[in-house]
C-alpha positions as CSV (number, residue, x, y, z in Angstrom):
1,M,-17.3,4.8,-23.5
2,H,-19.2,8.1,-23.4
3,A,-22.7,9.5,-22.8
4,R,-24.2,11.6,-25.6
5,F,-27.7,12.8,-24.9
6,V,-29.7,13.1,-28.1
7,P,-33.4,12.6,-29.0
8,L,-34.3,9.1,-30.1
9,P,-34.7,8.8,-33.9
10,N,-38.2,7.9,-35.1
11,Q,-38.9,4.2,-35.5
12,R,-39.0,3.4,-39.2
13,R,-41.0,0.6,-40.8
14,S,-39.8,-1.0,-44.0
15,Q,-41.7,0.9,-46.7
16,E,-40.5,-1.7,-49.1
17,A,-42.5,-4.5,-47.4
18,Y,-45.7,-2.4,-47.4
19,D,-45.1,-1.6,-51.1
20,T,-44.6,-5.3,-51.9
21,A,-47.8,-6.2,-50.0
22,Q,-49.7,-3.5,-51.9
23,A,-48.4,-4.8,-55.3
24,L,-49.6,-8.3,-54.4
25,R,-53.0,-6.9,-53.4
26,E,-53.3,-5.3,-56.8
27,R,-52.9,-8.6,-58.5
28,P,-54.7,-11.2,-56.4
29,G,-54.1,-14.8,-57.1
30,E,-50.8,-14.2,-58.9
31,W,-47.5,-15.4,-57.5
32,A,-44.5,-13.0,-57.4
33,H,-40.9,-13.4,-56.5
34,I,-40.5,-11.1,-53.5
35,E,-37.1,-11.8,-52.0
36,T,-33.8,-13.7,-52.3
37,L,-32.4,-14.9,-48.9
38,A,-29.2,-16.4,-47.7
39,N,-30.6,-19.8,-47.1
40,L,-33.8,-21.9,-47.1
41,N,-34.3,-21.5,-43.4
42,R,-34.5,-17.7,-43.6
43,A,-36.8,-17.8,-46.6
44,T,-39.1,-20.4,-44.9
45,N,-39.2,-18.3,-41.7
46,L,-40.2,-15.1,-43.6
47,G,-42.8,-17.0,-45.5
48,Y,-44.3,-18.2,-42.3
49,R,-44.3,-14.6,-40.9
50,I,-46.1,-13.4,-44.1
51,R,-48.8,-16.2,-44.0
52,T,-49.6,-15.7,-40.4
53,G,-49.6,-11.9,-40.5
54,M,-46.8,-11.7,-38.0
55,H,-45.2,-9.3,-40.5
56,S,-47.4,-6.2,-40.2
57,A,-47.4,-5.3,-43.9
58,F,-49.0,-8.7,-44.7
59,R,-52.0,-8.5,-42.4
60,P,-54.6,-9.8,-41.8
61,A,-53.3,-13.3,-41.1
62,G,-54.3,-15.7,-43.9
63,A,-54.6,-13.0,-46.6
64,F,-51.3,-14.0,-48.2
65,D,-49.7,-17.2,-49.1
66,A,-45.9,-17.6,-49.3
67,T,-43.5,-20.4,-50.3
68,A,-39.7,-20.7,-50.4
69,R,-37.7,-22.5,-53.1
70,S,-34.1,-23.6,-52.8
71,V,-31.6,-22.4,-55.3
72,G,-28.5,-24.4,-56.3
73,D,-26.1,-22.0,-54.8
74,G,-27.5,-22.4,-51.3
75,T,-29.7,-19.3,-51.4
76,A,-33.5,-19.4,-51.5
77,E,-36.1,-17.5,-53.3
78,L,-39.3,-16.5,-51.6
79,Y,-42.6,-16.2,-53.5
80,A,-45.9,-14.7,-52.3
81,C,-49.4,-14.4,-53.4
82,Y,-52.4,-12.3,-52.2
83,I,-55.3,-14.7,-51.7
84,G,-57.8,-12.3,-50.2
85,Q,-59.3,-11.7,-46.8
86,P,-59.8,-14.9,-44.7
87,A,-63.4,-15.9,-44.2
88,T,-65.0,-15.1,-40.9
89,A,-68.1,-16.6,-39.3
90,D,-70.1,-13.6,-40.5
91,T,-69.0,-14.0,-44.1
92,D,-68.7,-17.8,-44.4
93,P,-71.4,-18.9,-46.8
94,Q,-71.5,-22.4,-45.3
95,Q,-72.9,-21.3,-42.0
């Protein structure tokens, strides 16, 4: 073990996720394959993070939909769609 004093590297965000979210925004209502993951659990978890806006590239919460599909080899495909800004009390036409 040793101590090496160096400046911390800058935190990096995944530009790929932001690029994917932007591509979905440019084609609202269209589903796109966005990721292949090791298993259905991982794909479902990422889909939840996208739908709820927990993944910062896909905010605000409710602006994206996502769903996972199992593949025969044990992997899973994740699909997402930009559905638009969620309605608020100020913009809800039924109020």
